[in-house]
Rosetta silent file (secondary structure, phi, psi, omega in degrees, C-alpha in Angstrom):
SEQUENCE: MTTFSPVFLFWYIFPVIVLFAARLLVSVFSLDKRFRIKAPDLSVPFLLYGIHQLSVATFPSSIFPYFLLSLFLLGMGLAFFHAYFYDEIKYDRFFKMYWRSVFLLSIVLYLVLIILNILSVL
SCORE:     score description
SCORE:     0.000 S_00000001
   1 L     0.000  128.401  179.313   -9.623   -4.006   16.103 S_00000001
   2 L   -91.302  156.750  176.380   -8.613   -0.724   17.676 S_00000001
   3 L  -109.093  159.307 -177.893  -10.935    2.106   18.490 S_00000001
   4 L   -73.648  138.484  175.976  -10.364    5.765   17.838 S_00000001
   5 L  -138.324  161.629  179.193   -8.886    7.832   20.658 S_00000001
   6 H   -62.873  -20.709  177.933   -7.669   11.423   20.982 S_00000001
   7 H   -64.236  -35.110  177.984   -4.103   10.114   21.135 S_00000001
   8 H   -63.283  -36.621  177.133   -4.390    9.167   17.469 S_00000001
   9 H   -60.131  -39.568  177.641   -5.220   12.786   16.616 S_00000001
  10 H   -61.629  -43.904 -178.761   -1.941   13.834   18.197 S_00000001
  11 H   -71.109  -24.516  176.634   -0.009   11.330   16.083 S_00000001
  12 H   -71.142  -37.881 -178.895   -1.868   12.476   12.954 S_00000001
  13 H   -97.008    1.410 -178.428   -0.797   16.101   13.384 S_00000001
  14 H   -55.717  -44.556  179.851    2.610   15.260   14.886 S_00000001
  15 H   -62.863  -35.173  179.520    4.601   15.822   11.641 S_00000001
  16 H   -66.680  -43.963  178.770    3.074   19.272   11.196 S_00000001
  17 H   -61.942  -44.676 -177.983    3.921   20.228   14.784 S_00000001
  18 H   -64.406  -43.153 -179.608    7.464   18.907   14.424 S_00000001
  19 H   -66.174  -39.678  177.260    8.093   20.739   11.154 S_00000001
  20 H   -66.116  -41.869  178.840    6.797   24.036   12.533 S_00000001
  21 H   -65.446  -40.686  178.980    8.869   23.660   15.705 S_00000001
  22 H   -66.241  -39.482  178.199   11.973   22.759   13.695 S_00000001
  23 H   -65.670  -37.397  176.850   11.444   25.725   11.403 S_00000001
  24 H   -64.417  -43.736  178.177   11.080   27.987   14.420 S_00000001
  25 H   -62.530  -41.497 -179.871   14.324   26.647   15.909 S_00000001
  26 H   -64.242  -40.856 -178.381   16.172   27.117   12.636 S_00000001
  27 H   -75.138  -37.377 -178.598   15.003   30.699   12.284 S_00000001
  28 H   -67.578  -45.461 -177.972   15.534   31.685   15.927 S_00000001
  29 L   -93.996    6.219 -178.940   19.066   30.321   16.128 S_00000001
  30 L    45.094   50.368 -179.845   19.833   31.051   12.432 S_00000001
  31 H   -70.196  -26.246 -179.889   21.046   27.504   11.921 S_00000001
  32 H   -69.133  -32.254 -179.883   20.575   27.758    8.174 S_00000001
  33 H   -83.167  -38.508 -175.753   23.172   30.500    7.886 S_00000001
  34 H   -81.762  -43.461 -173.816   25.698   29.166   10.376 S_00000001
  35 L  -120.759    2.815 -176.086   25.525   25.399    9.791 S_00000001
  36 L    56.870   41.180  178.012   23.365   25.021    6.650 S_00000001
  37 L  -102.752  134.126  178.656   20.769   23.072    8.648 S_00000001
  38 L  -111.938  172.135 -176.946   17.150   23.210    7.538 S_00000001
  39 H   -60.056  -42.085  178.123   13.928   22.267    9.314 S_00000001
  40 H   -61.979  -29.190  178.787   13.647   18.786    7.749 S_00000001
  41 H   -64.934  -36.900  179.316   17.125   17.963    9.041 S_00000001
  42 H   -78.836  -25.081 -173.403   16.010   18.568   12.618 S_00000001
  43 H   -86.014  -11.632 -176.051   12.668   16.797   12.281 S_00000001
  44 H   -59.600  -48.345  179.987   13.959   13.388   11.147 S_00000001
  45 H   -60.229  -36.341  178.925   14.573   11.877   14.630 S_00000001
  46 H   -69.745  -36.264  176.066   11.107   12.929   15.766 S_00000001
  47 H   -66.578  -37.346  177.708    9.547   11.446   12.637 S_00000001
  48 H   -63.104  -41.129  176.375   11.380    8.185   13.267 S_00000001
  49 H   -65.243  -41.261  178.240    9.931    8.056   16.775 S_00000001
  50 H   -65.060  -35.952  176.367    6.482    8.859   15.411 S_00000001
  51 H   -61.814  -43.001  178.660    6.804    6.086   12.820 S_00000001
  52 H   -63.268  -46.770 -178.371    7.511    3.616   15.588 S_00000001
  53 H   -64.260  -41.898 -179.041    4.571    4.784   17.707 S_00000001
  54 H   -70.788  -35.341  179.495    2.119    4.811   14.803 S_00000001
  55 H   -71.104  -33.456  175.339    3.229    1.404   13.544 S_00000001
  56 H   -66.661  -36.645  179.441    2.763   -0.115   17.011 S_00000001
  57 H   -73.616  -25.926 -175.954   -0.742    1.378   17.111 S_00000001
  58 H   -93.078  -42.953 -175.195   -1.564    0.116   13.612 S_00000001
  59 L  -112.439  165.278  177.987    0.087   -3.310   13.469 S_00000001
  60 L   -63.693  -29.985  177.182    0.684   -6.008   16.090 S_00000001
  61 L  -135.195  168.823 -175.557    4.408   -5.206   16.092 S_00000001
  62 L   -77.281  144.065  174.660    6.561   -2.304   14.997 S_00000001
  63 L   -96.965    7.408 -177.206    7.760   -1.993   11.406 S_00000001
  64 H   -59.617  -41.319  177.224   10.603    0.247   12.558 S_00000001
  65 H   -60.967  -36.087  177.754   13.332   -2.438   12.197 S_00000001
  66 H   -68.797  -35.737  176.798   12.293   -2.990    8.583 S_00000001
  67 H   -66.789  -40.079  176.514   12.385    0.746    7.985 S_00000001
  68 H   -62.667  -39.564  177.125   15.898    0.906    9.442 S_00000001
  69 H   -61.910  -40.856  178.261   16.943   -1.890    7.109 S_00000001
  70 H   -67.228  -32.370  176.550   15.573    0.078    4.164 S_00000001
  71 H   -68.102  -37.152  175.874   17.516    3.140    5.346 S_00000001
  72 H   -64.547  -41.659  177.528   20.728    1.098    5.407 S_00000001
  73 H   -66.268  -35.292  175.171   20.022   -0.107    1.881 S_00000001
  74 H   -61.973  -42.878  178.635   19.358    3.490    0.840 S_00000001
  75 H   -62.666  -41.773  178.093   22.762    4.491    2.187 S_00000001
  76 H   -66.120  -40.757  178.658   24.489    1.718    0.273 S_00000001
  77 H   -64.313  -40.773  177.518   22.616    2.655   -2.898 S_00000001
  78 H   -67.362  -34.680  177.189   23.550    6.312   -2.536 S_00000001
  79 H   -65.306  -43.167  176.442   27.189    5.374   -1.967 S_00000001
  80 H   -63.844  -40.082  178.482   27.186    3.336   -5.175 S_00000001
  81 H   -60.326  -47.852  179.785   25.439    6.212   -6.972 S_00000001
  82 H   -65.055  -39.661 -179.525   28.047    8.720   -5.846 S_00000001
  83 H   -67.399  -37.031 -176.596   30.916    6.391   -6.696 S_00000001
  84 H   -76.383  -48.139 -173.771   29.540    5.639  -10.162 S_00000001
  85 H   -85.567  -31.216 -178.587   28.402    9.096  -11.286 S_00000001
  86 H  -104.556   -4.018 -178.709   30.927   11.321   -9.489 S_00000001
  87 L    60.675   11.540  175.400   33.852    8.836   -9.502 S_00000001
  88 L  -164.275  164.231  177.427   34.367    9.626   -5.822 S_00000001
  89 L  -114.829  107.723  173.346   32.401    9.916   -2.622 S_00000001
  90 L   -89.408  118.286 -169.125   32.483   13.364   -1.085 S_00000001
  91 H   -65.805  -35.300  179.471   31.245   12.762    2.404 S_00000001
  92 H   -64.966  -42.471  177.892   29.621   16.145    2.962 S_00000001
  93 H   -68.309  -40.115 -179.549   27.537   15.794   -0.208 S_00000001
  94 H   -63.275  -50.296 -176.625   26.784   12.124    0.518 S_00000001
  95 H   -67.804  -33.572  176.908   25.588   12.658    4.086 S_00000001
  96 H   -66.168  -45.666  178.691   23.521   15.690    3.117 S_00000001
  97 H   -65.499  -39.501  179.750   21.811   13.782    0.311 S_00000001
  98 H   -64.020  -47.777 -176.326   21.342   10.739    2.561 S_00000001
  99 H   -66.298  -36.323  177.481   19.810   12.698    5.433 S_00000001
 100 H   -71.455  -33.226  175.334   17.423   14.564    3.138 S_00000001
 101 H   -68.456  -36.935  175.453   16.436   11.256    1.484 S_00000001
 102 H   -61.685  -40.000  177.256   15.772    9.803    4.938 S_00000001
 103 H   -61.828  -46.531 -179.205   13.447   12.734    5.589 S_00000001
 104 H   -61.863  -44.329  178.129   11.549   12.130    2.349 S_00000001
 105 H   -64.882  -38.856 -179.314   11.172    8.414    3.045 S_00000001
 106 H   -65.288  -43.255 -177.899   10.145    9.103    6.638 S_00000001
 107 H   -69.417  -36.115  177.403    7.447   11.594    5.721 S_00000001
 108 H   -67.274  -45.496  178.578    6.052    9.298    3.018 S_00000001
 109 H   -64.549  -37.573  178.538    5.995    6.299    5.367 S_00000001
 110 H   -62.107  -43.158  178.499    4.417    8.433    8.079 S_00000001
 111 H   -66.002  -38.671  176.523    1.615    9.484    5.741 S_00000001
 112 H   -63.490  -41.366  178.628    1.072    5.867    4.656 S_00000001
 113 H   -65.828  -35.609  176.426    0.895    4.810    8.313 S_00000001
 114 H   -63.066  -45.449  179.302   -1.674    7.528    9.033 S_00000001
 115 H   -62.572  -44.940  179.465   -3.849    6.275    6.174 S_00000001
 116 H   -65.251  -35.306  178.423   -3.479    2.650    7.294 S_00000001
 117 H   -67.579  -41.760  177.747   -4.291    3.609   10.884 S_00000001
 118 H   -62.591  -42.469  179.020   -7.433    5.445    9.812 S_00000001
 119 H   -66.647  -34.008  179.296   -8.492    2.450    7.727 S_00000001
 120 H   -73.519  -28.686  177.604   -7.859    0.038   10.607 S_00000001
 121 H   -74.629  -35.902 -179.920   -9.962    2.154   12.970 S_00000001
 122 L   -70.781    0.000    0.000  -12.858    2.283   10.514 S_00000001
């Protein structure tokens, strides 16, 4: 059983900090106009690192390899989706949809890990 520490508070607010920092970077360097990059696109690597850290704190081992496996399966599923519905795979559309889907899955898993961590501390 783990006990609560101030480090957990940092990991609880980490996604908010990352999204604000990414949004600031996008607006300062006008990445959305030049490269069509948005704040969630920049925050994904930091969320992946946070998922690993929070899962190590919550469980005996990291669930990050299983999450990577699910991301690979997501990529294969999106490739089949694009091939079936669009009759071709346009790589710019595929990678954009994939990276934004990775962000959505990452933020959902991060929130689930926060809830599980709070429950394990209680």
